[in-house]
N, C-alpha and C positions, 0 to 999 in steps of 0.2 A: 504494500500500500504506500501511497505517497506520504512524505513527511508532513506533519501538521504544524503550521506556522505558530500555533499557540504553545507549542512545546519548545520554542526557541528561546534561549536565555542570552541576552547581550552580555558581553564581557569587555574588559579592557583591551583584549586582543582583537575583538571584532568591531569595536565602536570607532567610528571615524574621529580623527583628531579635531580638537576645537580651535587650534591655532592655524593661522594662514600658512606658516612654515610647514606644519605637519601635513596640511592638506596638499600643499605643493609637492612635498616629498612623496606622498602616497599616489600621485597620478602624474601623467597618464599611465594606465596599466599596460604591462607588456604581455607577452604570450603566456606568462605564468598564470594569468587570470582566466585563461580559456582562449582557444584559438579564434573564437568569434568576437572577442572583446577588443580587438585592435585591427588596424587596417591591413587587409591582405592584398597581394599584388599578383599579377600573372607571373608564371615561372620564369619568363625571359627577362623580367625585371629583377627578380630575386637572384637570378644567375649572377648578376654583377656584385651582389652583396657577398656571396660566397667566393666569387671570382677575384675580388680584391686580395683575398688570402692566397688562393690557388695560383692566379696569374702573376702575382707579384714575385713568385719564385724565379721568374725569368730574370729578375734583377741580379740574382746571384748563382742560380743553378748552373748555367754554362761555365762560369768561372770555377765552380767547385769541380765540375767534370774535368776541366783542363788541368787543374792542380792534381786531381786524383789519378788520372790515367793518360794525360797528354793526348797524343795522337789517336788513342783508342776512344776518345770522347764520343764520337758518333755511334760507335758500336755499343758502348756502355749505356748511352742514352736510349738506344733502341731497346735494350733489355729493360730499362726503366719503363719505357712506353708499353712494352708487352706486359710487364707486371701490372701497370696501371689499368690496361684495358681488359686483361684476362684474369686478374686477381682482385685488385682493389675495387674496380667498378662493379663486377658481379656481386661482391660482398655487400656493398652499400646500396645496390639495387634491392637486395633482399632485406637489408636493415630498414630502408625507407618503407618497404611494404608491410613491415611488422611493427615499427615504432615510428609513428608519424606525429608525435606531440612535441618534438624537439629534444627528446632524451637519447635518441640514437641507440647504440648497442647496450647502454647502461640499462634501459628499460627492458630490453630483451633478457639480459642476464638476471635481472631482478625477478622477471616472470618465470624463468627457467629454474632459478635457484632461490626459492622463497625461504623466509625465516631469517634468524639472526646471522647465521654463518654466511648465507648468501649475501645479506645486506652488508656485512663487514667486508666481504670481498668487493662488493660494489662501491663501498665508501673508499676503499683503497684505489679502485679504478678511477673514481671521481678525482682523487688526488693527481693521478697521471693525466687525466683530461684537463684538469686545471693547469697543470704544468704546460701542456700543449697550448692552451688558449692564452695563458698569461705571458709565456715566453714568446708566443706569436706577436703579442702586442709590443713587448719591450725590445725583442730582437729586430722586428721590422722597423720600429721607430729608430733604433740605433743604426740600422743599415741605411735608412733614409738620411740620417745625420752624416754618415760617411759620404753619400752622394752630394750633400750640401757642401761639405768641406773640400771635396775633390774637384768641384766645378772650378774651372780656371778663373772665372770672374769673382767668385766668392772665397776662394782658397786664401788669398792674402789676409782676409779679415776674420774668417771663421774657423780656420784650420785647427785651432787649439781649444775649441769649446764643444766637444762631442756630447758631454753629459748635459749641458744646458740646452743644447739644441734638441736632444732626445726628450728631456723633460717638457719643453715647450710643446713638442708634437703630441706627447701623451696627454697634456692638459687640454689641447685643442680637441683631441679625439673624445675625451670624456665630456667636453662641452657640447659636442655634436649630439651625443646620446642623451645628455640631460635635456636638450631641446626637444628630443622626441625621435622616434624611429622613422617618421616621414622624412625628416631632413637627412638621416643616415642613408636611407634608400636612394634618395636623389643624388647625394654626394657619391655613393658607390657607382652609380651610372655614369656620372660625368668624370669620374676618376678612371674607371677601368676601360671604357670604350676608347678614349683618346690614346691611352697607353697601348692598347692592342694595335690601333691604327699606326702609331709611330713605330712600333716594333715591326709591323709588316713592311713599312718603308725601309727600315734598316736591313731587314732580312732580304727583301727583293733586291735592294741595291747591292748587298753583299753577294748574292747569287750572280747578279750581272757582272760584278767584278771578277768572280771566279771564272765565269764563262769567257770573259775577255782576256784572262790570263791563265791559260791551262797549266802553266808551270806550278800553280798552287796545288792543283790536284795531283800532279806528278810528284811533287815534294811529299805530299801526304802519303801516297801509295808507296813511295820509296821508304818513308819512315816505318810504315807497317811491314814491308817486306824485309827490312833489316832485322826484324825480331824473329819470333817463333813462327811456326806455320799457322794456318787459319784456326785449327783446333786449339793450339796454345793461346792464340790471341783471344778466342772466345772464353777460355778458362780464366785468363787474366781479367777480362771484362766482367765475367760473372762474379769473380772474387771481389772486384772493386764496386759492384753494384750497391752494397750497403752504404757506401760513402755518398751515394747520390740519392739516398732515401728521402731527403727533404723534399724532393720533387713530387712525393706522394701526398704532401700535406694539402688539406683543403676538403677532403671527403667528409670527415666527421663534422666540420662546420657546415658543409652542404646539407647534411641531415639535420643539424641543429637549427638551421633557419627554416625548416619545413613549415612551422606555424605561420610564416609570412607568405607562403604559397597559397594562392587563391584556389579554393575548391570549386571548380567550374562544372562539377557534375553532382548528381544526387548521390549521397553517401550510400555505400554498399552495406551489405549485412554481415560481412566478415566470413562468408561461406565460400571463399575462393581458395581454400587450402592454406591460408595464412591467418591463423587466429589472431585477433587484436591483442596487444599486450595489456590493455586497460579495460577490456570488456565493452568498449564503446563501438558504435557503428563505424565502419571503415570509410574514411573520406576518399573515395576512389579518384575523384578529380584532383585532389591535392597530391595523391600518390603518383598518378600518371604525370602530373606536372613536374614533380620532383625527379622522376625517372628521366624525363626530357632534359631537365636542368643538369643532372649529373652526367648524362651521356654527352650532351653538348659541350660541357666544360671539359670532360676528359678528352674528347676528340680534338677540340680546339687547342688545348694545352699540349697534347701529344704532338700535333703537327708543328706547333711553335717550338717546342723543345728540340725536336729532330732537326728542324731548319736552323735553329740557333746553335746547336752543337756542331753542325756541319760548317756553318759560316765562321764561327769563332775559331774552330780548329784550323781552317784554311787560312784565315786572314790575320790572326793575332800571332805575333812572334812569341816563341816559347819563353823568352826572358821576360816579356811583358805580362804574361799570364800567371807566372809563378808568384808565390807569396812575397809581398813587398813591391811587386811590379805595378806599372801604371794601370794595367787592366785587371788586377787582382780584385775580385769581389764585384766588379762592374764591367764585365766583358762586353756586353752589348752597348753600354754607355760609352765605352772606349771606342768602339767601332762607329758609333753615331758621330763622335767628334772627328774621327779620322776620315770618314767617308763624306760627310756633309759640312764639316767646319764647325766652329765653336758656337755659332748662332743657333743652328739646328740642334747641335749637341746640347746646348743649354736648355732648349725647349724639351728635348728628350729627358734631360736631367730633372727638370721640373715635374714632368709627368711621372718619372720613376720615383721621385721623392714623394709625390702625392699618393701613388698607389701603395708604396711601402708603408707610408704613414697610415693610410686607411686600411691596410691589410688587417690591422687590429680591430676593424669594425666587425668583421664576421666573427672574430674570436670574442669580442665584447658581446655581440648578439647571442653567441652560443652560451656564454656564462650567465647572462641575465635570463636565459631560457632554462638552462639546466639546473642551476642552484635552487631557484624558487619552486621548481616542479618536484624536487626530490628531497633536499635536506630538511625543509620545514615539516614535511609530511612525516619524517622520522623523528621530529623534535630536535634535529641536529643543527638547527639554525633558528635565530629569533624570528618572530612573525614579521618584523619589518623587512626581512629579506625577500618577502613576497612582492615588494614594490621595487620598481626598476631604479628609481633615482638614488635612494640610499645605498643600494647595492653597487651602483656605478661609482659612487664616492669611495666605497670600501675597495673596489678593484683598482681605482686610481691610486689609492694609498699603497696597495701591494705593488703596483707597477713602479711607483716612485722608489720604493724600497729595493726592488730587484735592480732597477737601473743604477742606483747609487752603490749597491753591493757589487755589481759587475763593472761599474764605471763605464757603462754603455759600450762594452767590448762585445762585438758581434761574435767573434770566435769563441769567447768564453761561455756564451749562452747556447752555442750551436749544439753541444752535446746533450743538454737538457731538452732542447727543442726536439731533436731527433728521437730521443728516448720516449718523450711524451707522445709524439706522433705514432711511433711504431707500437707502443703498448696499446694505444687506442685501437689501431688497425688490427692488431693481434686479437684483442678482446672481441672486436666486431666479427672477425672470421670464426672465432670459437663459438660465439653466440649463434651465428648462422648455422654452423655445422651441428651444434647441439639441437637447434630448432628443427632441422631436417631429420635428425636421428630420432627425435621424439614426435615426429609428424603424424599426420592422419593415416588411418588404415582404411581399407576398402578398395574398390576398383576405380581406376581412372577412366576417362572417356575412351582411351584406346585399348582397354581391356587388361593392361598390365596392372598387377596389384600396386596400389598406391604406396603401401609401406615399403615395397621393394624399390620403387622409384625414389622415395624419400631417402632411403639408405644409400643409394648410388650417388645422389646429390650430396649427401652428407660426407661421403668419402672424398668427393671432389673438393669440398670446402675444407676438409681436414688437410688435404694436400696444400691448399692455399695457406692454411694456418702454419704448415711447416715452413713455407717460404718466408712468411713474416717472422716466424720464430727465429729462423737462421739469421735474418737481417737484424733483428733486435739483439741477439746474442753477439753478433759481430760488432755492432755499434757499442754495446756495453763494454766489451773487452777493449775496444779501441779508446772509448771515452767513458770510464767508470764514473766520472764526475756527474754525468747526466743522470745516471741511476740514483746517485746520492741526492741530487737536488730534487728529483721527482719523488723519491721516497720521503724527503723532508716535507713536501707538500701533502703527501698522504697522511703522514703522522700528525701534521698540523690540523688537518681536517678531522681526523679521529679525535684528537685531544679537544679541539674547540667544540666539536660536535657533542662529545661527552659532557663538557661543561654546560653547553646549551641545554641538553636534555635534562640535566640535573636541575638547572634553574627553572625550567619550564614544567617540571614534573607535577607541580601543584596547580597547573591550569585545569580547567574543567575537562578538556580533551574530548568533547562530544560535538560532532558536526550537526546532527539532527536525530530526531526520534520519530518513528512511525508506529501507529497502533497495529497490532498483529491481526485484529479482527474488529468487527462492529461492536461486539459485546464489550470488548476492552474500552473502546471509545465511549460507550454509554456509561460505564462504571467510573470513568475518570473524574467527572465532576464531584462524585461522592468523597473523593480523597482530598480535595483542595481546600486551602484556607483553614488550617489548624483543626481538621476534623478527625485526624488519625495520628497514631504514634508509629514512627518508622522503625522497623526492626530488620537490619541486614542479616542474612543467613548465608553461611558458607555451603550449606547443602539444601537440596530442594525436596527432602523427604518429609511426608506428612507427620511422621513420628517425631522428627526433630522440631518441627514447628509447634506441635502440641506440647512437647517438653519445655520449649522456650516460653510459650504462653503461660504455662503453669508456674515457672520460676518467676516471671515478671509479675504475675498476679500475687504471688506470695511475698515478694520483696518490695513492690511499688504499688502505688495507687494509680491505676490506669483507667480513667473514666472513658476515654475514647477507644474505638476499635484499633486493633493492631494491623499494620500493613507490612507483611513480611516481604522482603526484597531479596531476590536471588539473581546473581549476575553470572551469565554464561560467557566465558571468554573465547575468542577465536583462537585458532591454532597459532597463527602468526601474529605475535604481539610486538613486533618491532615497529609496526606502524603507530604513529603517535596519536592520531584521532580516529574516531569511529562513528558510523551511523548505526543507530540501535533500533531494535524492534521490541515493543512493549506489549506484553500480554497480561491482562488483569482477570483474576477469578475471585469469586466469593467463597469463603470457607466458614460457614456459620455466620458469626458476627464480625469476623475478621476478613482481611483481603490478602491475596497472594499476587505479588508482582514478579514477573519473570522477564528479565532483559537479556536479549541475545545479541551477539555481534560486538561485544565490548572488547577493548584492548587493556583496560585497567579497572579493577573492581572498585577501588576507593573513589576514583574520579567519577565513575558512573553513579555510585550511591550519592555523592555530593550533588551531582547534577539533578538527580531525581528529587532529592531533598529540597533543592531550591525551587523546583517546579511545584511541589506539593505544599511546602511550608507547613510541616507537621507541628504538632504540639511538642513532642519529644523525639529524640533519636537515641536508641539504645545500641551502642557500639561495643562489640565484644572484643576483648584483648586476648591475644594468643599466649602471651607471657613467654615467647621464644626469643632467641638472640636478636637484638635490634639490628646488628650489623648484617646478619644473614637475611633478615626480613627486608631490610632496605635494598639489598641487591636483588632479591626476588621481586620487589616492587618495580625497580628501575628497568629490569630486563624482561620480566614476565608478567607484570601487572598485578601481582598478588601481594604477598608480604603482610605486614601489620596493618590491616585494613582500618581498624578503629582509629589509630593515631593519625593516619594519613587523611581520612575523611575529615577529622577535626582540623588538621592543618590546611586542607584545601578550602574548607568553609571559612576559616579565619581570613585567608587571603582574599577570598571573594567578598566577604563582608567588609573588608577594609576598603574595597573599591566602590561598593554600592551604598546608597543612602539608607538610613535606618527608618524607612517609612513604615515597615511592618515589624511586628514582634519576631525576634529570632527564636528558633526552637531551643528547648533545653536539651543539652547533650549529656548522656550518662555513659561513662566508660565502664563496661561490665566485664568482670573476669569470668573466664569459662569455668 
């Protein structure tokens, strides 16, 4: 049955702020408030929001390939493109089909691995996702600062201020998001499209230069033939592939910005072989739009990367591309100046600086979508993190700290960036493989058993998982600092999340209540307004209620009927809030209330007490170890119920006006 509005209790966590500052910080809402409560856009517009992250890697990826493998750069980039199209893209096509609320593979793993152990693993994964997103913002801004300093017109004035330039760019990025997502979407479009066009100019001009001077191609083939045979060259390129793994970044943010993709079709019913992770109807229009967005981005970027690796390998002298050279970290920008002169080169620099700066936009969008959708629901973050603006200010503070910690050094942050990207992609491939392994049974349209088809697909995605696992291990061995930094993010989220859950434990933690049947709804008015005494019971046996009634009649003068309350907890109590179902029965002169679907007994009793406003509440004490009972309460919603009901009510009463008489509370020993 539908929730009854009369059963809703306002609280300090749900009541709007009374100050202008508080109201401004609380709005406008982002996707965390629901996909329909913010402006949605066609997929080809959202493409540029995720593209500012993905396409911006053109600013440094060709240079990384030249440093890593030299003349083998086109071959190694071809391997990167193949992994992109046949590993990463299929994985995220499946992720977007199953997790379309902006949570990506995290929601899939939560669905596949429920309970505290699964949630702990997911919290660790959120730490790595946060590493990916935050380092995307700080590293991209730092790389943009390098392009600012290396421009021939600006170098004499700004070459010694990388930290200050990076901080200014991060402040501007936060300002755009504080203004609203509409501005961010528009800036993504005007930033990414000119950058792609300018790169096409440089690449076409470079190809024309190579065609006019065949000696470049001869020099390259000679450099290749001087080494091993073709098989040996391929092995070297394969072994060097993990060093190019940053070229895979952008897919997780592509899924993270799904809530901004307009659902241009009627939502499906989830019966297409891909069960929804949240039980909601499947927005097929949004899913198809996201598929188009991911495929378009992957094909466009693959073509640009192949052309860029070919042109830069042919035209940039080896000494210029190595660390410390004029083309290091800015291979295409170097060619833009060489092929077109400093005026066009400066225009190219401005475009590169803009997209590198705004590459953090997709990461910022991912963070303000991911955190509010997951952490507050587990009690691992304060309620205000559901609002975009205060969360943006927190992320800005973290970005400033990371920038100062690494002194805006791009190379120092690259290891953490690669580790975060690869862990996220590895988790996505594992989630997809597990999802197919646990897939539907029955016959498919072509007569092949569906479970057999699912298992075959699962094996294929386990192979993809092995590819990402190899890449991650190679990166960690080469740059262990990346794993250390990402682990630090995960530990910080676990620690801060535990503190948050402890501080929020005495909230009411009930989202709504629905009556189980019409009879319960009819009996409800007989309980309200100091007409009954509330008696929580740990068991629902009639004999236990009869015994408790006899004890209370012997020890206390109870003129009003007793309302026995029993709470049935759900199996997974890691979720912080719950929607309840209330059933009410008459037992002689007394009442029996059964609440199902709860995540914590004490909070549920306190909520019902505030709804009923009884004469008295008889709370039974267990007399067991308070330390043990506290852990049982925080983790499993049980524990010393009597003391926690008292504490929760005191907190709520401190916030509410004393218009009504408070119930008398008796702490009763068993």
